[in-house]
C-alpha positions as CSV (number, residue, x, y, z in Angstrom):
1,M,96.3,112.4,68.3
2,I,98.2,114.1,65.5
3,A,96.1,116.1,63.0
4,A,93.8,113.2,62.4
5,V,93.6,109.8,63.9
6,V,92.2,107.0,61.8
7,A,91.4,103.5,62.8
8,Q,91.6,102.0,59.4
9,P,94.4,102.3,56.8
10,V,94.9,105.9,55.7
11,V,93.4,106.9,52.4
12,P,93.7,110.7,52.0
13,P,90.5,112.5,51.1
14,A,92.7,115.0,49.4
15,R,93.3,112.5,46.6
16,L,90.0,113.6,45.1
17,A,91.3,117.2,44.9
18,Q,94.7,116.3,43.6
19,P,93.6,115.5,40.0
20,A,91.9,118.9,39.8
21,G,95.1,120.6,40.8
22,R,93.8,122.0,44.1
23,C,96.4,120.3,46.3
24,L,99.2,117.8,46.3
25,T,99.2,114.9,48.6
26,H,102.5,113.4,49.8
27,R,102.6,110.0,51.4
28,V,105.1,108.3,53.7
29,T,105.4,104.6,53.9
30,C,106.9,103.2,57.1
31,D,106.5,99.5,56.3
32,A,108.5,98.7,53.2
33,A,107.5,95.1,53.4
34,T,103.7,95.7,53.2
35,G,103.7,99.0,51.4
36,E,101.0,100.3,53.8
37,I,100.5,104.0,54.0
38,A,101.4,105.2,57.5
39,G,100.4,108.8,56.9
40,Y,100.1,111.7,54.5
41,V,100.4,115.5,54.3
42,A,98.5,117.7,51.8
43,L,99.9,121.0,50.6
44,S,98.3,123.7,48.5
45,A,98.6,127.4,47.8
46,A,96.9,129.8,50.1
47,Q,96.8,133.4,51.1
48,I,96.7,135.4,54.3
49,E,94.7,138.7,54.4
50,R,97.0,141.4,55.8
51,E,94.4,142.5,58.3
52,Y,94.8,139.2,60.2
53,L,98.5,139.8,60.9
54,P,99.7,141.6,64.1
55,K,99.8,145.3,63.4
56,A,103.6,145.4,63.5
57,A,103.8,142.7,60.8
58,R,101.5,144.5,58.3
59,R,103.8,147.3,57.3
60,N,104.9,147.2,53.7
61,Q,103.3,143.8,53.1
62,P,101.2,143.0,50.0
63,D,97.5,142.2,50.5
64,P,96.9,139.3,50.5
65,L,100.2,137.6,51.3
66,P,101.1,134.3,49.6
67,A,101.2,131.3,51.8
68,I,101.2,127.5,51.8
69,L,98.2,125.6,53.3
70,L,99.1,122.5,55.3
71,G,95.6,121.2,54.7
72,Q,95.9,117.7,56.1
73,L,98.5,115.8,58.1
74,A,97.3,112.4,59.3
75,I,99.0,109.3,60.7
76,D,97.4,105.9,60.9
77,L,97.0,104.8,64.6
78,R,99.2,101.8,64.0
79,Y,102.1,104.1,63.1
80,Q,101.8,106.8,65.7
81,G,104.7,107.3,68.0
82,R,107.3,106.3,65.3
83,G,108.2,109.8,64.1
84,C,106.1,109.7,61.0
85,A,104.3,113.0,61.9
86,R,107.6,114.7,62.6
87,S,108.9,113.5,59.2
88,L,105.9,114.8,57.4
89,M,106.0,118.1,59.2
90,W,109.7,118.4,58.3
91,F,108.8,117.7,54.7
92,A,106.0,120.3,54.7
93,L,108.1,123.1,56.3
94,T,111.2,122.5,54.2
95,T,109.0,122.5,51.1
96,A,107.5,125.8,52.1
97,V,111.0,127.3,52.6
98,R,112.1,126.0,49.2
99,L,109.0,127.4,47.5
100,S,109.4,130.8,49.3
101,K,112.8,131.2,47.4
102,D,111.2,130.5,44.0
103,I,107.7,131.9,44.1
104,G,107.3,133.8,47.4
105,C,105.6,132.5,50.5
106,F,105.0,134.5,53.7
107,G,104.3,131.5,55.9
108,V,102.5,128.2,56.4
109,V,98.8,128.2,57.4
110,T,96.9,125.4,59.1
111,H,93.3,125.0,60.3
112,P,93.5,122.7,63.4
113,I,90.3,120.8,64.1
114,D,90.6,120.9,67.9
115,D,92.9,121.9,70.8
116,S,95.0,118.7,70.6
117,V,95.8,119.4,67.0
118,R,96.5,123.0,67.8
119,A,99.0,121.9,70.5
120,F,100.7,119.6,68.0
121,Y,101.3,122.5,65.6
122,T,102.4,124.8,68.5
123,R,105.2,122.4,69.2
124,Y,106.5,123.2,65.7
125,G,106.4,127.0,66.2
126,F,103.0,127.7,64.8
127,E,101.1,130.6,66.3
128,S,97.4,131.2,66.6
129,C,95.9,134.2,64.8
130,R,92.4,135.4,64.0
131,S,90.7,133.0,61.7
132,T,90.8,133.7,58.0
133,R,88.2,131.0,57.2
134,S,84.9,132.2,55.9
135,A,81.7,130.6,57.1
136,A,80.5,129.2,53.8
């Protein structure tokens, strides 16, 4: 399982938030013949409260720190194992690096839904920290 496993064709729920400007959904198409969506990644602005960083990383940092939220990364079951998730992750991380040069970005934040998704992100160098999500 990547970040989300879907049995039917992928239709990003983030597409509802996109017109309101809350996120931007990027799609990758692996089958040029059919135009089927193999997966997607949604990115938006986020912030990290300084208190959630390791003590050594807090010094001389603004509060909160600007970040990019990798809100959703999903690959259709039919396209898993073909490198689509790796391509989308590469896109998300290179976008974050590019943005950090223009507007500032301390890092990329994710909210894995379970341990298998957490393991996926760990393979790309993500580290766990105390949750910044509020119980709303």
